[in-house]
C-alpha positions in Angstrom: -11.2 -4.0 11.2 -9.1 -7.8 11.7 -7.7 -10.2 14.0 -3.8 -9.9 14.6 -4.2 -13.0 13.1 -6.0 -11.8 9.6 -2.9 -9.4 9.0 -0.7 -11.3 6.7 3.1 -9.9 5.5 3.7 -8.7 2.4 5.6 -6.2 0.0 4.6 -3.1 -1.6 6.7 -1.1 -4.1 6.2 3.0 -4.2 6.7 5.4 -7.7 4.9 8.8 -8.8 1.7 7.2 -9.6 1.0 4.6 -6.6 2.0 2.9 -3.2 1.1 -0.5 -4.3 1.1 -4.1 -3.2 3.2 -6.3 -4.8 1.4 -9.7 -5.7 3.5 -12.3 -6.8 3.1 -15.4 -8.8 3.8 -17.8 -5.9 1.5 -16.1 -3.5 -1.6 -16.2 -5.2 -3.4 -18.7 -4.7 -6.6 -19.9 -7.3 -9.8 -20.7 -5.1 -12.5 -22.4 -6.8 -16.3 -20.7 -5.7 -19.2 -22.7 -5.1 -20.0 -22.0 -9.0 -16.8 -24.5 -9.7 -15.7 -20.8 -11.7 -11.9 -20.4 -10.3 -10.4 -16.8 -9.5 -7.4 -16.2 -11.7 -4.9 -13.4 -10.9 -7.3 -10.2 -12.5 -9.4 -11.4 -9.1 -6.4 -10.6 -7.3 -5.2 -7.8 -9.1 -8.0 -6.3 -7.8 -7.9 -7.1 -4.5 -4.8 -6.0 -3.9 -4.1 -2.5 -1.7 -3.3 0.4 -3.6 -3.3 3.8 -2.5 -3.0 6.9 -5.6 -0.9 9.8 -4.5 -3.7 11.7 -6.1 -6.0 10.2 -3.7 -3.3 10.8 -0.3 -5.0 13.5 2.4 -2.4 13.0 4.9 0.3 10.2 6.6 1.4 9.5 9.3 2.8 7.2 12.3 -0.1 5.5 14.8 -0.7 3.2 17.8 -3.8 1.4 17.5 -5.1 -0.8 19.0 -6.7 -2.9 16.3 -3.1 -2.7 14.8 -0.6 -5.8 15.0 2.4 -4.8 17.3 5.2 -3.3 15.3 5.5 0.4 13.6 1.8 1.7 12.7 1.7 3.7 9.5 -1.9 5.5 8.2 -2.5 6.9 4.9 -5.8 9.0 5.5 -6.9 8.6 1.8 -10.4 10.6 -0.3 -11.4 7.1 0.6 -11.1 6.6 4.0 -7.5 5.5 5.8 -5.5 2.6 5.2 -3.6 0.6 8.0 0.2 -0.7 7.6 2.6 -1.5 9.6 5.9 -1.8 9.0 8.8 -4.6 9.6 10.8 -1.3 12.3 10.6 2.3 13.2 13.2 3.0 11.1 11.7 1.1 8.0 8.5 3.2 9.1 10.4 6.5 8.9 11.8 5.8 5.2 8.0 4.6 4.2 6.9 8.4 5.5 9.5 10.3 3.9 8.8 8.3 0.9 5.1 9.0 0.7 5.5 12.3 1.4 8.3 13.1 -1.1 6.3 11.5 -3.7 3.1 13.1 -2.8 4.9 16.5 -2.8 6.3 16.3 -6.2 3.1 15.2 -7.4 1.2 18.8 -5.0 3.7 20.8 -7.5 2.9 19.6 -10.6 6.5 17.9 -10.9 5.0 14.1 -11.6 6.4 13.6 -15.2 9.7 14.5 -13.9 9.7 12.0 -11.4 7.9 9.4 -13.7 11.1 10.7 -16.1 13.9 9.1 -13.2 11.9 6.4 -12.0 11.8 4.7 -15.5 14.9 6.6 -17.0 
């Protein structure tokens, strides 16, 4: 749970492997720890949100008081739920359809075909 002010706008991409947060170079902030070491790109990549397709249990629209205002998305995974908020309800519908389609292709064992189309 996080206060609404802690939520940050970010972009995601979906492919045959995962739904993953886009980390842009200009968004990366190099921070200095108490030991004087700086966190680098690999630290940022480790904190990026990533939901692997095989880990998805269900995906649905949700309304929760802990979420900021907007179109809530809940991705229930084997590791617990991941909550996101889409720009609009129309955008949420598109994300739901896309995630469900990719998961269905994965569940039917056709991931290699989808990978070929995406990377083609």
